N, C-alpha and C positions, 0 to 999 in steps of 0.2 A: 855625451852619451850616456843612455840607462843606464844602471849595470843587471848583473844577473839576477839580482835579488828581487830588483821592480820588477824586469820581463816575467821573473818567474811568479812574483804574486799577482801581474795585470793577466797571466796566461789562464791562473787560478783561479780568479774572481768568473774570469771567461767563462772557464768551464763549468763553475758552480751555477754559473748565471741560467748557461744552458740547460743544467740538469734540475735546477728550481723550475724552471719555463715549464718545461717538459713535463714532472709531477705537476703541474698544476693544469695543463693541457689536460694527462689521461683523469686528473679528479675535478676538472669542470665538464668533463666530456668532449671536450671541442673534437677530439677523435671521432665521434659520430658523424660529422660532416661530411667526415672523407669515403663514408660508407653510404650508399643506395640505398639496400636491401630492397625492397618489396610493398610498393605501392598498392593496398587497399582505400574504396570510399565506402563510407554511410550517410545515409540519407536520414536524420532525424524529422519526426513530424512535432514535436513539442521542445520544450525548453532544454537547453543545454547551459543553463548560467552554471559556472564554476569549472566548466571545461576551457583550458586555456591549450595554446599552444604548448608543447613537451611534454604534456600529461602520458602517464603510463598507460599501456597498451598491454593486458594482461590476457590467458587463456587458460581457464580454471586455477587462477590465483597466480600465473607464473608469468611473471613479465617477458613478453617477445616484442616489445618496440614503442612507439612514442609515435602523438599526433604531431600531424605535421604542421597542419594547416584547416583552421575552422572559417566557412565563409559561408555567403548565401548563397544558396541552389539557384544554378541558372533558371528555375521555373519560376523562381523569387519567392516561393510557398516555404520548402522545406530548408532544412541547415548543411550544409555538406560536412562531411570530416573527412580528410585525408588521412589516413595514418602510413607509417612506414613500418612497416615486418621484418626484423633483422631473420627471422625464419621460415620457410618457403610452408604454408599454408592449405593443408588439403583440402577439396570436396568444399567449398566455398559457399555450395548450394546449401550445407546442411549447417552453415556455422549460424549463429544470431548474435547479435550487437544491444549494449546496453552501457548507461548511462550510470555509475552505480559513485557514492559517495565512499571517502576514506576518512569513517570514524566522522567526530561530533565537526572540524577544521571547515568542514564545506567545500574542499577542494577534489575534485571529480577527476574519474578515471574511466577508461571504455576496459569491458568486461565482454569476451567471447565466449560462447557458450555455446555444446551442440546439446540443442533440447531432442525430449525422446521424438517427438514429431517433427521431420523437416518445414521451416518456415516458409512459405509463400515468395518467391521472387517477386521484390518490390515494381508494382510498374511506374516507371519513370516516362516523363514526355518527352526525355532528352536522351541523346548519348554521353554515359560519363567516358569518362575517362582513363579510370581504373577500373578493374572489377569490383563489382557493389556488393555487401556482404548485406543482408537484410538486419535489421533493427526493429528494436521493441521498448516499448515506454517504459521512462525510469521509475525506479520504485516509487519514490515520493510522490508522481504525479500517479500513479494507480493507489494508492494509500487514499491519497485525498479526494480523489474518483470514487472509492470504495465509501468512506465516509460520509459523502456526499448523498450519493446510491441511499446509503442507510438512514438518514435523515431525512429523506424524500419518501422514503418508502413508509416509514414511521409514522410523518404528517399526515399520507393517505387513506391510513387506518382508521375506521369510523367507528369509533369504541362506542359514540350516544347512541348510535343507532342501534348495535348490537346489542345493547343492555335494555333499552325500548323493544326491540324482536321478543328477547329474552320473558322481558313484563307480559308483552302479549300473548306467548304462548303459557306463562300460567295461569293467565285469566280462561284461557280455551281450556285448559284443563281442567278450572276450578267449575266452568259450564256444564262440561261431559258429565262430571261428578254427581251433580246438581240433578240434571234431567235426566238420571238414568230409569230406565223404564223398569223399574222391579218391582210394579204392581200389575201389571202385563204381564211378566214372565209367571209370577202367582198363580191368575188369572188363566191362563195356557196351562197349566199344571194339570189346574182342578179338572179342566175339558177334559184332560187326556185321560184320568182316573174315570170319569163319569162313562167314555167309550168304550175304556177296558171292560167296564161292570158289565155290560152286555155281551160279554165277548168270553169271559171267563167265566169258570162256574163259582159256585155261593165259598166251599172252600177255598180255593185258590184266590177268590177275592177277598177271604177272610183275612188270610195269612198275606196277601200284598195290601191290604187297606193298615192293619196293623202298620206296617213296615213303613207304607206310605205315611200314612199320620205323622209315624213319628219322623220320619224323612220333611216333611212339613215344616213341624210344631221347630226343629234344627234349621229351614231353612227361614222360617219365619224369625228366628232368635239371629241370624245369620241376616236378614234384613237388618235389621233394628239395628244391628250393629255397627252394619253397615251405614246407618241414617246418625248415628252418632256419630262417627268416623267423619263422615261428610261435614257434617255441623263444626267437628272440632278445625278440620282442615280451614272452611269459610273462616270461625274465630280467629285461627292461626295469622291468617292471611290480611283480617280487619284489624288485629293490637298489631302487627307485623308492619304496617303499610309504611309509617314511618322511618324504620331499621332500614327498609327496603328500599326506597327513597334515597335516604342517607348513605347507603352502599354505593349505589347508581353515582351521585354525588361525588364521591369518595374517590370514584374512580374514575370521574372525568377529570379533577383535580389531578390525578396520578397520571392520568395522558398529558394535557396539559404543561404540569412538571419533567415529566418525559421528553415533550417538546419543547422546553426552555433548554431541558438537558442538553439536547444535542445542537440545539441551538450554539451557545456557547462553547461548545468541545468544534465547531465548523470555526466560531470566532479564533479560539485560542489556535487552530491550524491556522489559520491567518496571519497570526501575530508572529508564529514559529518561522513561517516564510517571510517574515518580514526582519527577523533577528537573524536568521543565512543569509539574508542579502547584506546587512549592515558587517557580519561576519568577513562577507567577499570583499566590501570595500574596504575592511582592514588588512585583510589578506594580499589586494592589492596593493596598498601601502607599503608593506614589507618586501613584497616583491620589486618593488619601487628602489627602496634601501638598500636591498641585494644589488641591485643592479647599477648602486652608487659604489658599491663596496668595491664590485666587480670593476667601475672602473679605476678609483683609485689604487686597487689590486693593477691594473694595466700599468698605469703610470710610473708605479713603485718598479715594476720587471722593467720598464723604460730606462727608465734612470737606472736600477742596478747594469742595464747591458751596456747603457751610453758612458757613465761615470764609477765603475765599480769602487772607485778606491776613493769616491766621496761620500757612501755608505759608511765606510772603515773608520776613515779619517777624519771625518768633516769637512773636506776642502776637497777641493780637484789637484790631481796630478799634478806636480810642479811643471814646466813650461821646459821642452828642451834647450840646453844652449844652444847659441849657433855659433859655428866654426866660423872664423876668421880665414 
């Protein structure tokens, strides 16, 4: 017959095992499986790599649920995300879901937001099983698309053609200055003075003639100075033709360098994407290790429940004697 001490020890171990089992159930979130919550669906057109079942669903940074399942949508084109939310979410048509990264680990979660402008309801060629929340492309996809658009736009700039047009404009200005008909203007002014002489009297003409002569002399000096200026402009362009051509060549080299820079930036972005994929593989290995550890913990709990004395004394409880 087992003694009172043995009975007390066995009972104590059983109670302790139940308490420890309940504690680990609460710690590992097993109680979540007993709560159904409210289920919603979201359909993404881009990649959701890094998002796994059990990932957290947040509303403006506050955790409100978990990702329950990730499947290919019935149309075979989108990705279906089933979310279980613990809180009743109101105005589903005003919500917008996006996949966001938690730091540099590559682990993703679902973030729900209410944008200023209500999103358009997604048009699905099938009937969803749960209320649908509109989606938005992930931040990484938008960054990569923006960088690609910038590179394409810069490559489309025809900088060489712009500099050629600028050179043509300078040549046109030079020809206009050279071909200025200043002599014809002077001849027209003399003809006007002669016609005015027939109209005005002698005294008025003398006063005006002296003034016009002074004006003509000043105008001739201006013409002379203008010709000098035109000659200086022509000589400047002739002397600096090589410098202008060198400047255009340097600008073309700068454009090629900028194009190469954006091409390398595109390569760096793709390399970053491959690194993120390697981090995902490492995290998958860590998750497998955690699952193995959870299995070992379950076996320990089973052994604790079936043979509690073996954990303390290192051997099973002694067999009960058979009464004759």
